[in-house]
N, C-alpha and C positions, 0 to 999 in steps of 0.2 A: 232221478229215482228209478230203481229197478223193481220190477214186479217179480213176486215169487211165482212158482209154477201154478199154484192155486189161483192167484190173482189174474194170471194170464188166461186160465181156463174160464173163470167167471167173465172177464172181458170178452173172450171169443163168443161165449154163450149169449151175452148181451148183444152182440154184433149179429148173431145168427137170428135172434127173435125178429118176428114180424113187428113193424111199428104198429102201435095201437093208440087210437085217439082216446083221450081222457077228457071227459067233461068236468070243468071245475066252474061252479057257479060263481059269478062275480060278487064281491062284497067289499065295501069300502073298508081298507085296512085300518085306518085310524079309528072309525067307528067300532070295529070289532075289538081293538085293543081297549078303547074306553069302556065298552060294555063289559069286558072281561075284568077290568079294573073295578068298576062299579059293582058287579057280581060278587067279587071277592069281598069288597067292603060290607055289602048288604048281608051276605049268606056266610061269611067266614070261610069262603071257598078258596081252594089252592089255585094259584095262577096257572094258565096253560103252559107258561114258559117259566122255569125257575129263575131266580136271581143269578145263580151260578151260570146257567146257559146263556142268559142276557150278557153277562160279563165277558164270557168266551166269545160271543158274537161280536161284542164291541171290540175286543182285543183283535180279532180277525180283521174287522173293518179298519181300525187304526193302522195295522201293519200293511194292509192293502194301500191305504191312503199314503203312507210314508214310502212305500216302494214306488209309487207313481210320481213322486217328486222329482 
């Protein structure tokens, strides 16, 4: 894959930036997923990830798995 001039400039800028530590609080992933699901049922809330996005992520995971065989 070749990068365009703009992509190369973005890549160079990312390399030039100083590393920055980002604090991310730990949360159990399955618990968060289930809480979002239950919230959606109780409050008719939109899920944080759409079905389409979930399907795309699954397709990527399947392709990666198949490439590893």
